N, C-alpha and C positions, 0 to 999 in steps of 0.2 A: 504494500500500500504506500502511496506517495506521501511526502511530508512537505509542509509549508515551512520554509526556513529563511529567516532574515539574519544576515551576518554582517559584522563590521568590526575590524580590529581583533585583538587577542585578549583573552582573559588576564586579569591582573593578579588574582589570588583564588584559592579554592572556594567553591560554593558551599555555604554552610547548611543550606536547606536540603534535607534528604530527598532523593529522587524516588518517586513512585514508579512502579513498573508500568511502562507504556503510558506516560502521563498524557493528559489532554492539552496542557499548556506547560511549557518550560522556558523560563527566562534565565539566562546564564550571563552574569556580569554585565547586565544591560545598563548603559548610561546614555543620557540624551542631553545635548546642549544646543544652544542657539547662539550664533554670533551676530550681534546687533551693534552697529556703529563702532566696529572694532573692539567690542567688549564681549567676552564669552559669558553666557549665563547658563549654568548647569542646573537642569530641572530634576533629573534623576541620576543617581550616582551608584553604580555597581549593584544593581538589583539582581538578586538570585531568588527565584520563586518557582516552585513546582506545584501545579494543580492537578490532582488525580482525576481520572475519569469518573464522572458522576458526582464529583465533589462540589460543594457550595462554599466559596471562599469570599469573604468580604474584606475589601481593602479600605481602611479608615485613615483619615488624616484631615488636618486643618486645610482651609482654602489656600490654594496656591502651592500645595506640596507635590503636585505632579500626578495626581490620581487619574485625571482625564488623559494626560499625556501617555500614561501607562496603558490605558485601554486602547488609545489610538494606535500605539505600537503593536499591541497584540492583534488588533483588527487588521493590521496591514495598511493603515491609512498613512503611516509615516514609518521611517526606518530608524533604528537605534544608531547613535553615534559610535558606540562600541558595544560589543557583546553579541549574543545570539538569542533569537526567539524562535522556538520550535512549536508548531501546532500540528502534531501528527494526525493523519487522517486525510489531509489534502483539501478539506472543505473550509472555506473562509468562515471565521466566526461571525455570528449575527450580533449587531450592535444596536442597543436601545438607549436613547438619550433622555435627558430630563424634559426637554421639549418634545412633545409627541411627533412633531414634524409630519403630520398627516396632510394630504392634499385636500383643502376645503371644498374644492369643486367636485370631488369624488365622494361617493357613498362609502360607508365603512367597509362594505363588501368589496368594492372596487379598489380601495386602498390595499386590502389584503391580496386581491388578485394581481395587483401590479407586481408585488414581490414574487408571486407564483410565475408570472409572465417572464420576469427577469431570470428566474431559475430554469426556464424552458419548459414549464408545464403546458401541455396542449390547451388551446383556448376552451374547448368543450368541457374540459375537466376542472377548470378554474373555479366556476361558481360553487360546485359541490365541495371542493377542498376548502374554499374560503368560508363557507357556512360551517364546515366541520371545525375549522380553527376558531371561528367566532364562538361556536358552542363550547369549545374547550376553555375559553376565557369567560364563560357565562354571559355571552352576548348573543344568544341564539336568535333574537328578534331584531337585531341591529343591522342586518345585512343591507337593507335599503335606506338606512337613515344617513342624512348628511352630518358632517362633523359638528356643525353649529347646533345640532339637535341633541348632542351628547354632552353629558357632564364631564368634568375634568377626569374623574376616575374612569369613566367609560372610554374616553379618548385614549387613556394610557393602556386600557385593555386591548383596544384596537391596535395600538402600536405594538403591544406584546404579541398579538396574533400575527401581525405583519412580520415581526422578527422570527417567530416560529415558522412562518411560511418559507423561510429560507432553508429550512431543513438542515440547520447547522448542528453540529455536536456540542458546540460551545456557545453560550449566550453571554455577551458582555453587556453590562448594565451600568450606565453612567448617571447615578442619582436620579433614577426614573420617577421616584415618588416625592421628591423634595418639595415640589410646589403644591402638593395636595394637603388637605386638612388631615388632622390626626386620625379621625375615625375612618375616612376613606383609605388612608395609608395603611391602617391596621387590616382592613378588609383585603387590600391588595397584597399585603404580606402573606396572608393565609392562602390566597389564590396562587401566588407565585410559588409558594412552598408545595402546594398540591401539584401544580403543573410540573415542577422540577422532579418531584418524586415519581409521578406517573409516567414521565417521558424519558427518564434516565439522562437528563441533561447535565452538562457541566456548566456551572454559573460562576462568573467572576464579576462581583458587584462592588462598585465603589460608592462611598457615602462619607459624609462628615457627621452623621447621626449615630452616636454610640449605641443607643437602644436598638436602632434598626440593624446595625451590624451584628450585635449579640443575638438578636432575635432570629435573624435569617441565617447567619453563617454557621457552618460546621467548624470553620476556622476563621479567626479574625486577625488580620495583618495590619499593623500600625506603621504608617510612613511618617518619618520625620519631616521637618520643613526646611526647604531651601538649603541644599538640594534634598530631594526625596530619597531617603534610604530606609530600608526595613529596620525599624527600631525595636519592635517587639512583635510577638505573635502568640495567640492563645488558641487552644482547642476549646470549642464551645460546648462540648459534650461533657457531662459529669459534674459541671459546676452550676449551681443555681443561677438563674438569669440575673437576679438582682445583685448578687455578689460579683459576678463577672462584669456586669455593667459598671459597678463601682470601681473595680480594678482597672478596667480599660479607660474609664473617665479620668482617673487620677493620672494614668500614663499619658493620655492625650493632653491634659492640662500642663503636665511637666514639659512636654515637647513644645507647647505654645509658649510657656515661660522661657524656655531655653532660646527659642527663636527671638523672643522679644528682647533678650539680653545681648544679642549679637550686634 
């Protein structure tokens, strides 16, 4: 089976994150910088991260720590300055943003069908598959509705159905629920967890919300600020949610304080 591999430069030191057998995503000594007006800005520095097949990993950090840049690199929208990113399986990951980015002149069903079309699904098969995907995200009756007729939570469900329409093994999620109210966010957490479990997906989810990371992730990875490095990580199983939330919150606050002293 083919592999998607992005490479640049040579590794500087051993990777400390243990490799899972045939991982879904593997980042090895990944750094990313931008040169602006003759000055180099390092966003990510020597990231080593392995995500196992079927794992749900949340990447947490303060604003500006490089979380979105990390997802863009894994998605193949940009290339690392140094290091390597491997996505075994050959299929490009699906990426879901904070903004639903749906086309307002299309119905919910047609938005999902667009992803199916880009995947090469025959035209006659698209409506049935789009309806099945909308049913999967609990929007069975939304196929013919315009985007302005849907609530914020419903729009994000359509965006999720569109991401799932890409038939990717890996789902990348960039703070997709940040703009929603707390109740809607909690409902979508439950729906995402259900869809992940039922479809054997691998999810890499970035957020700045500690409670969200602890609630959703099997593993929580904390990025430091400027440049983003892996500062800490926790297994979310076996520890009460409230206790883990307190531990992660304290670590995040310390990273923010350290950044403020620089």
